[in-house]
Structure formats: structure tokens, C-alpha cells
N, C-alpha and C positions, 0 to 999 in steps of 0.2 A: 389339445387342438394343434393341428399340423401347421408348420410355418407357412405353407403354401396358401393355407386358408386365411392366416393373419395377413399376408401379403395381399391376397385379393381383396379382403375387407378394407385394408388400409387405402388401396388404390380406388375403390368404390368411393369411399368417403371423400377422397381428395378430388376424384373426378366430379362428384355431385357438387362439391363446393365450389370448384373454379366454374363449372357450367352455371351455377345459381349466381355467382358474382358477375359474370359477364353478362347473363341474361338481364339481371337487375339494371346493369348500366345501359343495356339497349332499351329497356322498357321505359326509362326516364326521358327518352326521345330528346336528349340535349342537342343542341346546335352550336355550330361555330360561325362567326360572321367573318366574311372575307371583303376586302376592299381592292379593286384592281383600277388602274389607270391605263388607257389605251389611247394611241393617235391613230385615228382611223385613216386607212389608205384611200378612202372614198368619202366624198362629201354628200350625204343624203339630203334631200328636200323634205323636210317634215310638213304636216298638215299646217296651213296658214289660216289663222283666224283674224277676220276683220271685225271690229266692233265700234259702232257709233252710238253715242246716248241718244235716247229717244227725242230729247229736246232739240238735237241737231239733225235728226234723221226724218222729220215730218215735214211735209210740204204744207205750209199753214194756209196757202191759197185754197187748198181743198177743205181745210177744217174750218175756216172761217167764211162768212158770207162776204161778197165782193166789196160792200161799202165799208164795212169794218176793217177789211184788209187794206183798202185804199187809204184809209184815215192813219192806220198803223204806219204803212210804209212811208206816207209823207212825213209823219212825226219823226221816225228813225232816220230817214235821209237827212232830215234838218239837224237832228242831233249829233250825227257823225261828222257833218260839215263844221259844225262849231267845235268839235273836238279834233279837227284836223287829221281826220283819217284820209288818207291817200288812196282813194278809191277812183280808178279810171271811170269817166262818164260812161263809156261803153259797156262797163261791167257793174255799174251802180244798180244793179237790180235789187228788188225788195228782199229776195231770198239772202242775199249778202247782207243786208243790213239787219235783217233778223238774227242771222248766225253771229254777226258782231255783237249784238245785243246779248245774246245767250253766252258768249264766250266772256263777256264782261262779268257775268255772274257765274254760278257753278253749273255746268251742264247736267251733272249728276243729280244735283240737289232739284233742278227744274224738272228732270225727267222723273224724279220720285214724285213730284206734286202733279205731273201729267198723268201718271199711271192710275190715279183714282178716277180719272174722267174719260178714259179711252177704252175702246174694246179691239178684239182681234181685227174686226173688219177696218177700223180706222187705220190699223197697222198696215193691213194688205193694199188698202186704197191709197193712202196718204204717204207712206214711207217711200224714201228714195229706193231705187233699184240698184243694189250693189253689184249684181251681174252686169249690169250695163256700164258701171263705172271701173270695173276690173277689165283691163284691156289685154294684157298677155303676159306670160313668164318667158323669158328669153335664156337660153343656155348656149355660151360661147362654144363653137365647134360642132354644135347640135343644131340650134335654130329655136324656133318659137314652139313652145308646148301647146297643142291644140287641145279640142274636147277628147280626143282620143287618149291622151295622156292624163288629162286633169278633170275632175269633176268639181261643180260648185254646188254647195248645199246652203240654203238659207235657213236662219233661224230667228227667234225673237223671244223677247219677255217683256214685262211691263216697264223696263227701264232702258232698252237698248234693242237695236237689231244687230244681227251677226251674218257673217258669210264664211263659210270654210272652204278653202281651195286644197283640194288633195290630188296630188300628182303621183301616178303609179307607173312603173315600168313592169307590165303584166300584173303580177301580185305583190311585188316588193315596192318600197318607196323609190321614187327616182333618185339616182345617185350618179355623180361624176367623180372619175378617178382625179386624184391630186396631180397626178403627172401631167393631165391636160390643162392644168390651170397654169397660166403664164404668170411669173413673178411679178411683172409690171402690171398686171390685170388685177390679180388678186380676189376675183369674185367670180363663183361658178353660176351665179343666177341673178337675174335682174327682174323686178316686177314694175310693169308700166301701168298707171292707174290715173283716175280722175276723181278720187273720193273727195268729200267735202271738207271743210275748213278746220275739222277736228275729228279725229279717229284714233283707234288704237290698233296695233298689230302684235301678234304673239305667234309662237310655234307651239304645236300640241300633238299629242298622240291621236291619230284617227279614231281610236277606240273610244276616246273621252268626249263628252259634251263640251261645247264652248262655254265659258265661264264669264261672269260679270264681276270682276274684280279689277278695278283700274290699276291697281299696283302690279298687277300680272302683265300688263301690256305696255309697249313702249308707245306712249301717246305722241302724236304729231299734230302740231298746230300750224296753220299757214294763213296767209293773207288772201284776200279774194284776187283771183287771177294769178296767183304767184305759187309756184311749186318748189319747195326746197328739195335738194338731193339728201336721201336717207340712207345710211349704211348700218346694216344689221350682222351681228354674228350671234352664235349660239354654242353652248356646251351641253352635251346630252348627259343626263344622268339615268341609269337604269337599275331599279331595285327589283330583286326577285327574293321569294321567301317560300317557306314550306307550309303546306296545310296541315290540319289535324291527322295524327296524334302528336306531332312535334310541337315543342313549346312556342314557337311562333304563331301557330293556329290561325293561318290566313285562309282567305276564301278566293276562289277563281270567280270573281265577279266585278261589277263596276260600281263602286260606292256612290259616287254622284248619281248614276241613273237609278239605283235602288232608292235613294232618299227621294228623287224626283217622282219616281212612281208612287211612293208611299203618300207623299204630300198632294199629288194630283188625285188620288183615290179619296183623300180627305175633303179637299176642296170642291170637287165635283159631285160629292155626295151631300152637300150643304142645301138648305131650302132655297137658296139662291147661288146656283153653282157659279164658280168663278175660278180663275188661275191665279196661283201663288206667283205674285210679281218678280220675284228673284230667280225662279226656276226658268230653265231655257227650254224652248219646245222647237220642234220642227215646223216648218212654215205652214203646212196644211194638217197639222196633226189635230187640231181642236176646231169646232165650229165658229164661225165669225162673231156669233151674238155674245160671246163671253167676254167678260171684263176682268179686271184685276182687282176688283174692290167688292167684297160680299155684302151681306147684309149687316150693317153697323148697328143693328138695334140689340140691345141687351136681351139675352135669354135668361129664363128663370130655371135654375137646377131643381131637383127634387127636394132638396133641403130648404127651398124658400128663397136662397141667395141668388142674386143676378150676376151673371157672367158674361162679360163682353166677348165680341167675336175674336178680338185681339188676343184675349187671354186663352181661349180654345185653340187658336191658330199657333200660338207659342207652345202650348202643351202638345199638340200634334206634331210640330216641328221637332220638339225634343224627344218625342216617343219614336219618330222616323229615324233620327240620328242614332237613338240607342239600339235600334234594330239593325243599323248598318254601322256598329262600332268595330267589327272585325276588319283588320287591315287586309288589302288586297294583296294577291300573291305576286302579281306583276304590275309594276308602274313605271312609266317613262316621263320624264320632265325634261323641259329645255330651259335652261337659264339663258336669258336674252340680254344682249349688250347692243347699245345702239348710238349713233350720233346723227345730229342734222346740220346742214349747213346753215349758216346765219342768213345768207342772202338767198332768196328764191329766185327763180326764173320765170319771167312772165310768158307762160305758154298754156296750152290746154291740157296738159297731163304733166305727171311727175315721175320719177323713177325711185325705186327702193331696191338698194343692191344689198344682195346677201353673200357676204364674203366668208373665207374660210377662217375658222378660228385656230390659233396656234395653241390653244389650252386643251389639255387631254380631256377625253371623256372619262365619266366616273362611272364604275359598275360595283354595286353593293349585292352581295350574294350571301345566302345562307345555305350552310351544308350540314348533314348529320354528323355528330361526334363519332358515332358508330353505325355505319350504314348497314344494311341488311346483308349485303354480300360478305362484308367483313365479319359480321357476328356468325354467319354460317361457317367461315373459313377458321374462326377462332374455336368455335364448337367442335368442328372435325379435328383440328390440331391437338385439343384437349383430350378428346376421347382416344385419338391415336396414341398419344403419350403415354396416358395412363394403361391403356390395354397393352402397350408394349412392356411396361414395368410389371403387370399382372402376370403375364405367361411365364416369367421367371420361376423356377422351382427351387427347391432348397439346395441342390447340388450346384446350381448357377449361382446362388448367392453366397454359398460357402466358397466357391472358386473365385468369385469377385473379391471377397474378403481376404482370401489367401495370396492373391495377385498383389493386393494393395499392401498387405503385411509384409511381402517379400520386397516390394519396391521401396517401402519405408525403411526396411533394414538395410537395404543396399545402400541407400543415401547416408544413414548413420554410419556405416562401415567405411564409405569413401571420406566423410568428414572427419573420422577419427585418424584414417591414415595420413590424411593432409596435416593434421595437427602434430602426429608423430615426427614427420619430415621435418616440420618447421622447428620442433624442439631439437632434433639432432643437429641442425645447421647452427643453432644458438650455442650448443655445447662445444662443437667443434672450433667455433669462433673464440 
């Protein structure tokens, strides 16, 4: 066998082994996770979600007949006079006393009880109009944001009503450069409002649905006719991931909307169609006759056992969550911080100041350990290296070995001469 054949075979085996090793690493689709912190040069205005529990949002004078309403108002006004509530006579309306009575209890628990007895029509007719209670968003050095910049969208579920305020500058969120914010002012946006005595506010991604989780909101409680000053700030957290075939295996979808759609298909397909009370719906998304409580009668399965609606509903909810178990590829969250003045001002509206946070925004990203372009470069360099070695013939190999042998001999000869010179010096001494 010729030496060139041996060299060619050796190079082929080495080249194939390295290509296999690199390709195996690429096909594992491993990822690395990076965390970056950034102090943004501009302050964006995220979507603003307002949430009012249903027990605080309904106008009970529409829900109840006039006689019952009159008796309830008289009883509640007398109750709060005995408890020394400071309510100015001009503002001692029945709605105020009902709100105070609800606040004494748990508004969310009362809303849960109400959900079994109300319909979508009741919410449409008897709930407060949040669009009328939102007055304006003001930006220093710019002015008031009007309907050209901001859109208001109303939502509801069986436990609360919601309104989302989303302000865009063309297609991007409205933003203010930090250079335009005076140090003594320290807030780029202010919201003027006249919402009720108990409501929540949060910042969210416009692509997401509003949520009903009280701990995700900054809850504001006020006295009748008094509006405290509220100051809010936020830190943005952005997560981006990689879809299949990478090991993170995310999907470009909205998880909450997927679960909502799945549960709506289940509840609306029942013998008595209804809406799942914790899911959030757009204001005119469903017919007004629908309620939030289905047929509570037990159904009989094929095996003879009776199964209640609650059990079937729970199984459907678990099934919908299992279908949406995959993580989202893009997710933006806003960590909210706020404080409220202890003493409110007696006027017809209040202010929520959105100030600049000096905390860094957080960006979580996932990147391939070996991207496709790097894999192609590695394969090209491996093939080029082994191809260069394989074109050496026998004479080139012998010449290389001869040069190496001569170089080694020269180094040995120089070392011997150095040792001899050192020995002569020692003898003369």
C-alpha cells in the first residue's frame, strides 16, 4: 500500500470523526442562558390595567327594587353614623355607604358570592363606566394624551370589571427620554382619575389579557370624597426563549389566551351554557343572557356514578392547562412598586404619578450553544484542514521529516558546544 493511500485514509477517518463529533453536539440543540441588566435611556408607558371587584363595581340601585334599596340605604347610613364614620352630609349618598359596607368585609369574597347570581347583562347595565372615571394621562413638556394616542378597552369576568389603557406613539409604546425629566419633578406621567373607593392598578404587556389576581395589583383604598396621591414605579423584566428543536421547546403563543379559549369551548358547550367566572372576556364578546354558574345538577356517567358539574369543570380546567403547558417564547412582566399618601385631598378627582425607577431592567435570553452558522464554519474548517493534509505526497512527508531531523540535530549540536565551553572555563580556573 502506498504511503499516499495511508495518508488519505488517515485523513478521511480523522475528518469524518471530527464532523460526526461536531454534528452530534449541534443536534443536541443545547442552549445557554444569559442575564443582562440595562438602564434604559427612555421611560416607556406600558399598558395600564384598572381592576374593580364586582362587589364594588355594581350600581345596586339598578340591581334592587326601589323599596328594598331605600330600606338598605337607611339602615347603612344609621350604621355608619354610630361607627363615627366621617362622611360629609353632601356626600353621604347611598352608594358610599354600600361601598363602606363592602370594604368592611372582603370585596373579593363578596364578588365570588355575587358571581352565582349575575349575568353578562347585569354587568353591562349595572356596573360603573370606567371610561367615564378615567380623565386623562398628562406628560410634562408634551401635554395631555388624547384618543389619538391612547385606547381604552373594557373587560369583565364573574369577579371584577377591568379597563386597559394603552398609549402608543404610532406603533410603539409611548416613551419619554430621561433627559426631559427634571430632577425635582421625577415623574414622566400622571393619571387623573375619579375611580371608586377600592380599585387596583398594574402595568402589563398589551399582548396579554388582564388578570384577576389581587396580589398582582397595587390596591388603592380611599374615603368618600377624598383622593390620596399615589406614586408608582416599575421595573421591566423581559424573557426570550427558543422554540423546538432547542431544549427550551417554547411556542410563539399566548398561554393565558389559549387556556381561556379552551375553557370557553367547554363551558359554552354544556347543556346550560355559561362563562367560567375567573376568565377575562372582552366587553361585547359574549351574549348578554349568559351567566357564570352552570347547571349544578349532578350528571350520571356511563358507569352509573354521579359526577357533579364542579368535578367536570375542574377536569376540564386541568386538561386545558395540560394543553398549554409549553412555555411562551416571549414574555414581558412589570414589577410594580408604589406608595400612597396617608391623607387624601377632598376633591372630585385624584392623581396617580408614574415616576422613573432607578432600578435596572432585567433581560433573560436563551441562545444556542452551537448556532447553525458556527456549525457550518466548523465543518468547513475541518474539511479544509484535513484536505490540506491529504494532498501531501510521500516526498513532502519525507522532506518534512528531514527538516525536523536536521533542526533537532542542530539544537543538540549547539547544546553540546555550550557545555564544552563551560567545561573549559572551569578547567582554566
